C-alpha positions as CSV (number, residue, x, y, z in Angstrom):
1,M,32.4,-109.2,-89.3
2,P,34.4,-108.2,-86.2
3,V,33.3,-105.0,-84.6
4,S,36.9,-103.8,-84.6
5,R,37.0,-103.8,-88.4
6,L,33.7,-101.9,-88.5
7,L,35.0,-99.3,-86.0
8,L,38.2,-98.9,-87.9
9,A,36.2,-98.2,-91.1
10,F,34.2,-95.5,-89.3
11,I,37.3,-93.9,-87.9
12,A,39.1,-94.0,-91.3
13,L,36.2,-93.0,-93.5
14,G,34.2,-90.7,-91.2
15,P,30.4,-90.6,-91.4
16,A,28.6,-92.1,-94.3
17,P,28.3,-89.8,-97.4
18,A,25.1,-87.8,-97.8
19,L,22.3,-88.9,-100.1
20,A,22.5,-87.7,-103.7
21,A,19.4,-85.5,-103.0
22,G,21.0,-84.2,-99.8
23,P,20.6,-85.4,-96.2
24,L,17.2,-85.8,-94.8
25,P,16.4,-83.7,-91.8
26,P,16.1,-85.7,-88.6
27,E,12.4,-84.8,-88.2
28,A,11.7,-86.5,-91.6
29,C,12.6,-89.9,-90.1
30,L,10.1,-91.9,-88.1
31,N,10.4,-93.0,-84.5
32,K,10.1,-96.6,-83.5
33,A,6.3,-96.4,-82.9
34,E,5.7,-94.7,-86.3
35,Q,7.9,-97.3,-88.0
36,H,5.9,-100.2,-86.5
37,A,2.6,-98.5,-87.5
38,A,3.8,-97.9,-91.1
39,V,4.7,-101.6,-91.4
40,A,1.5,-102.8,-89.7
41,E,-0.6,-100.5,-92.1
42,Q,1.4,-101.9,-95.0
43,K,2.7,-98.5,-96.0
44,A,6.2,-100.0,-95.8
45,I,7.6,-103.5,-96.1
46,P,9.6,-104.8,-93.1
47,L,13.3,-103.9,-93.1
48,A,14.3,-107.6,-93.3
49,K,12.4,-108.0,-96.5
50,A,14.0,-104.9,-98.0
51,I,17.5,-106.3,-97.1
52,R,16.5,-109.7,-98.5
53,N,15.5,-108.0,-101.8
54,R,18.9,-106.2,-102.0
55,R,20.7,-109.5,-101.5
56,E,18.6,-111.3,-104.1
57,N,19.7,-108.7,-106.5
58,G,23.4,-109.2,-105.8
59,H,24.0,-106.4,-103.3
60,H,25.9,-108.0,-100.4
61,A,27.1,-105.1,-98.3
62,E,26.7,-105.3,-94.6
63,L,24.0,-103.1,-93.0
64,V,25.4,-100.6,-90.5
65,R,22.3,-98.4,-89.9
66,A,18.8,-98.2,-91.2
67,R,16.2,-95.4,-90.9
68,L,12.7,-95.2,-92.2
69,C,12.0,-91.7,-93.4
70,R,9.6,-89.6,-95.3
71,H,10.9,-88.3,-98.6
72,D,9.0,-86.8,-101.6
73,D,5.6,-87.9,-100.3
74,R,6.7,-91.5,-99.8
75,L,8.5,-93.6,-97.2
76,V,12.1,-94.7,-97.9
77,Y,14.7,-96.7,-96.0
78,V,17.9,-94.8,-95.7
79,L,20.6,-97.5,-95.4
80,T,24.2,-97.0,-94.3
81,L,26.2,-99.9,-95.6
82,L,29.7,-101.3,-95.4
83,G,30.9,-102.7,-98.7
84,R,33.2,-105.7,-99.0
85,S,36.0,-103.2,-99.9
86,G,35.5,-101.5,-96.5
87,R,33.9,-98.5,-98.0
88,V,30.9,-97.0,-96.2
89,F,28.1,-95.7,-98.4
90,S,24.4,-94.9,-98.3
91,E,21.5,-96.2,-100.3
92,T,17.9,-95.0,-100.4
93,V,15.4,-97.8,-100.8
94,D,11.7,-97.4,-101.6
95,A,9.9,-98.7,-98.4
96,A,6.8,-99.7,-100.4
97,N,8.5,-102.2,-102.6
98,G,12.2,-102.6,-101.7
99,E,13.6,-101.1,-104.9
100,V,16.9,-99.1,-104.7
101,I,16.2,-95.5,-105.5
102,S,19.7,-94.0,-105.2
103,G,23.1,-94.8,-103.8
104,R,26.3,-96.6,-104.3
């Protein structure tokens, strides 16, 4: 997808909508070292596997941003996605198994 289309979507739509449960505070998200440690300790599946699980279940939106965060005593991937329609939206995915928790 051309970068210009993605940029146009951000300009037109603004930032991605907040999660249904409300936005996570920045300190709830892991830094790069913590993310690598969580995957190495098998507390979270790799992001690529979570994306592959989504696609296998018929979700074909393009990934714009991904964060690994703590939420309700578990790790979740907070994904910002660009749908085929050009709509930007967020999904929360359980980092332990790749199942979508909320979004769309």
